[in-house]
N, C-alpha and C positions, 0 to 999 in steps of 0.2 A: 504494500500500500504506500509506503514511504517513497519508493521509486516512482510510482505513478504520479504522486503529488509533485515530485521534483520535475518531472517531465511537463506537467501541466504549468508549473511556474515558468519553466523555460519557454514553453510555447506562448505564454502570456507576455513575457518580456519581448520576444521576437515580434509578436503581433502588435504590441504597443509601439515598438520602434518603427515598424513598417507603416502602420496607420498614422503615426506622428509625422513621418516623412511625407506621406501622401497628402496629409492635411496641410502641411507646410508648403508643399508645392502647388496644390490646387486651391486651397481655402474652402473646400466643400464642407458644409456643416454636417452632412450625413456621416462623414468620417469621424466626427467627434463622438458620435454614439458608439461606434466601434472602439474608439480610443478609451472612452470611459468604461465600457463593458470589459475590455481586456484588463484594464487597471484594477477594477473591482474583483474580477475573478482571480487575478494574481494575488491580491491582498488576502482574499478569503482562503485561498489555497495555502498561502504562507502561514496564516493564523492557524489553520487546521493542522499543518505540519508541526508547528511549534507546540500546539496543544497535545498532539499525539505523542510528542517526545517526553512529556512529563508523566 
């Protein structure tokens, strides 16, 4: 389970970076929704990973 969460966090970081670059280039507000959702999913996965460690 821990390995899956690490991959989810990595995927969220990559998605955040790609969506951030695309938003920076185009200024399309639809990309902000993707940016926020990947950030929230990454934070929730990190919190879950930390909580499972204890």
